[in-house]
N, C-alpha and C positions, 0 to 999 in steps of 0.2 A: 441952718439954712442961710443962704446968702442972697439977699434981695428977693426972697421968695422963690429961690431956685435950688434944686437939689445939687449938692456939690459932690462930684464923682472922683473916685480914685480908680485907676486901672491897674489890675494885678497881672503884670507881664506885658511884654512888648510884642505879643503875637500878631501875625499879619492880619487876621480877621478884624482885630481891633483897629489897627492902623488904616486898613483899606475901607472899612465899612462902618463899624459900630461907633468909633470915636467921632468921625465926621458927622454921623447921624445925631449923636448927643449934642455936638457943637451947633448943629443946624436947628435943633429943637428949640422950643420956646421957653421951657421951664427947667433947663438943666445947664450945668457948666462943668467941664472937666478941669480939675485943679491939680491933679497929681498922677504920676505914673511910677510904678515900681518894677525893677528887674533884679535878677540875681547879681547884676553888675551895675554899679552906679554910672559908669561910663556909657553903657548901653541905654540906661534909663534917661540920662541927660541928653544924649543925642536924639532919642525918640521924642523927648519933651520939646527940645528946640525945634524939631522938624514940624511938630503939630501945634506949636504955640501953647504948650502946657506949662503952668507956672512952676510946679515942684517936681523934683525927681528924687526917687529913693533907691538905695542900693540893696534893699531887701523888702519882701512883702510885709514882714512884721512891722517895719518902720511905718509903712503906709497905714496899716491897720491901727497903729498907735496915734495917728494924727487925729486930734479931736475935731478938726475943721471939716473932715470928710464925712458926709452923710451916707453915701452908698458906694459900693464897689461893683465893678464889672470883672468877671472871672472868665477869661478865654484860655485858661490853661488846658493841657491835654486831659482827656476825659477821666483818667484814673486819679487825677488830682482835684477834681471838682468837689468831692465830699470833704477832703481834708481842709481846703481853704474856705469852703462855705461854713464849716463848723467854726473855724477860727474867726471868720468875719462876723458871724452871728454872735460869738462870745464877745467880740469887740463892739457890738452894738451897731453894726453897719447893715443897711439894707443891701440886698444882693440881687444882681442880674447875672445869672450863670449861663455860660454858653451851652448849647444843646449838644448831645443829650445830657440831661441834668446829672446823670450818674451812670454807673455801670450796670446797676440792676435795681429792682424794686426795694430791696432791703436798704441799700444805700440811700435811695431817694426818701424813704420813710424817715430814716435817721436825720437827714438834712432838714426835712419839713418839720420834724419834731423839735429840732434845735432852734430853728428860726421862730417857730411858734412860741417856744419857751422864752426866747430872748425878745419877743415882741417886734421882730423885724420882718420885712417883706422879702420873700423869695420868689423870683420870676425866672422862667426859662426863656432863653433868647431865640425864640422862633419869630423873627421879625415879620415874615410874610403874613402871619395870623393877625397882624394889626392893620392890614390893608382893608379899606372900606369895602372892596368888592367881595370879600369873603362874607361879610355881614349881609350884603345885598343878595348874594347867592343863597345863603341860608334862608332868607326871607322868601325868595322865589321858590325854593324847595318846599318850605312849610306851607306856602300858599297854593301848592299843587300845580305850579306853572309848567312843569315837565311831567306831570302825573306822578305815579309812584316810582320811587327810586328803585332801579333794578340792579345796578352795579356802579362801582367807581373804578376807574383805571388811572394809575398815576405812575410817572416815571421821573427819575432824576439820575442822570449819568454824566460823567466827564472822564477825560483821559489824563490821569496824572501818574501813570505807571512809570514814567521815566524820571520821576523826582526822587532820586536816591536819598535815603535818610529821612523821608517824610514820616512824621509821627503817626500818620494814618496807617502805616505799615507795621506798627508795633501792637501785636495782639494783646499783650498784657496791659497795654495802655488804653485799651478800648478802641483799637483801630478797626478798619474794615468799612466796607461800603454801606452796610445796613445801619451802623451807628452814625456814619457821616452824612449820607444823603438819603438812605432808605427811610430815615426818620421823618422826612418831609411828607411823602404821600401817606405814610401811616398816621402821622399826626393830623393831616388834612382830612382823611376819611373819618377819624374820630370826631373832629370838629364839625364837619358837615352833617354827619349822621347823628351827632349828639348822643353817642353811646359807646360802650366798650366792646371790643371784639371778643368772641367766645373761643376761637381757635385759630391757628395759623399753620400753614405748610409752606416751607421755603426750600428752594434748591439753589446751591451756590457753587461758584468756582473759587476755590481756595488756591492761591498762588504761592508756591514754594520760593519764588523769586522775590516775594513781598511779605516775608514774615509769616506766611501761611494765613494771612487774613483773607476775608471774602472780598475779592476784587470785583465780583459781579454776583448779583443774587436776583432771583425771580420768585415771587410768592403769591399766595392767596390768603387773605385774612377774612374770617367769617364773622358776619354780623347777623342780626335778627332778620326774620322774614325772608330768608334765602338770599339776602344781599351780601355781596362779597366785594372786598377791595382786591383787585389784581394789581401787582406792582412789580417794577424792576428797578434796580439801582446798581450803579457801578462806578468804579474808578479807573477802568481800562476800556472805555467805550466812547463813542461819539457823544458830544454834549447834547442833552435834552433835559427839559424840565416842564412837563406837561401834566394836565389833569383833565379827565372827562367824567362827568356825572351823567349816567344814562338813565333816562326815565321812560315810563310807558308811553308818554305823549311827546317826548322831545329829549334833547340833551344839552348840557352846558359844557363848553370846551374852553379851557385856558391853555393857550399855546405857550405861555410863559407864566407858569403857575407859581413859581417860587422866587425867581430872579427875572428882572427885566420889566417890560411893559405890563401895566396892570389892567389891561382890557380883558374882556371875555366875550364869548359868542353863545347865543341861544339859537339852537337849530331845531325847527319844528316844521313838519309838513314840507320839507324840501327848501324852506326859506331860512336864511341866516341873518340874524340881527346882532350886529356887533355893538357891544356896550363899551364906551370909552370912559373909564373911571379916572378920577384925578390921580396923576402919577406923583403922589406925595412920597417922599423918602420914607420907606417903612421903618428904617432904623430910627428916624426922628419921631415917627408915630409911636414906636415902641418905648422910646425914652419919655415922651410926654404922657403916655398912659401910665408908666411907672411913677412919674412925678405926681400924677393925680392921686395915686394911692398914698405916696409919702406925704405930700403937702396938704391934701384935702381929705384924707381918710377914706377915699373911695375904695370899694373892694377891688382887689387885684383882678385884672381883666380875665385871667385864667386861674382857676383854683388850685390849691395844693393837691386835691384829689386828681385833678387833670394831670399835674406833673407826675404823680405816681403812676397813674394809668398809662401814661405815654411810654415811660421806660419799661413798664411791664410788657406792653405789646411789642416794643422794639427788641427787647431781650428775648422774648418768645420767638420772634422771627429768626434771630441768630441761633438760638438753641435748636430750632427745627432744622436749620441748614446743617448744623454740626452733627446732629443725631440722625438726620435723614428720616424724620418722622413727623407726623402731625402733633402739634403741641396744644394742649388745652390751656386756655387763659383764665377761665372762670369755672 
C-alpha cells in the first residue's frame, strides 16, 4: 500500500477503462493508478502518458509480476475474464473485473474459489450499485413506502450496430446485448428484491450481420410472490436506461437508472416527489468501497454468492433466448 492507498494496475487499454473506470479511480480518495499493461508496449506507453500513469508494460504478465501493485482492474473481453482473474489471484492481486464476471456460473465459481484460496478480493464492476440512491430505494421498499412490490421493469438499450469489428459482436467472446446491457436490469432486480430469480423467459433478435449475437432481447424473470422483472436490452435501438419499481401503493421511477443523473421519483396518489441524490461519480464510489475492503478489512460490498447468482441469471436469460423456452434457475 502507498500512503494508505490501494495501488492499481490496469490490464489492457480498453475504452471503458480510459473513459470511465480509471478517471473514477483517480478521482477516488483511497486509490491510485500506478501502471497499465497492453500487448504492445507502445500502446501501453501512449495510454499511460495520456492518463498520467507512471508505469507502462508490454505484457499483462509483467504487470502481474510487479510487487508494488496491490490490485488490478480487468476490462478485457468477457471470455478472458476467467483466465486473467485466475492469473491475478495466483499473483496475489486483488481484482476488480468488468461485468459480467464470466461466461457462466461454472467459470464464476472457479474464479471465486481461486480468489478465496489466494486470500484476495474479487469484485464485479457494476458501478451503479454503489450509488447511494439504490440503498435509499431499498430502505423505502423495506419500509413499505410503495406498498408491496408487484413488478419491476428495466431497460437498457443503445445503437452501436454500425461499429464494425466491435468485440460485442463476437458470440464466442461473450458478446450480445444480454451480457453487455441486459445484465444491468437483471442485477438491479436481484439487488432491490434481495433474492434470486426462479425462472426466465427471453425472446431475442439474433443478427447475422453481427456475428449472430442477440442485438435485442426482451424477457421476463420470475421472483417469489408473483413478482417479475420485465426487461429489454439492445445494441441496435434508441438509447434508454430506465428502471421502475411498481408497488401496490405507489411506484419508484429512475429515468437514468444506470448512467447519468442519480435522481429518482416517488409517485403516489397522482403526486410526484423527485429525490435529488448526490451525483457522486459512481466509479469513484466503487473504487473507495473496494479500498475499504483491501485497506480496512471490511466485507466486500457484494458477496461472492452475489457474483455467482448474477451470471447464473444472465446466462439463463441468454439460454432461454437461444432455445426459445422457459429456463428454470433454481
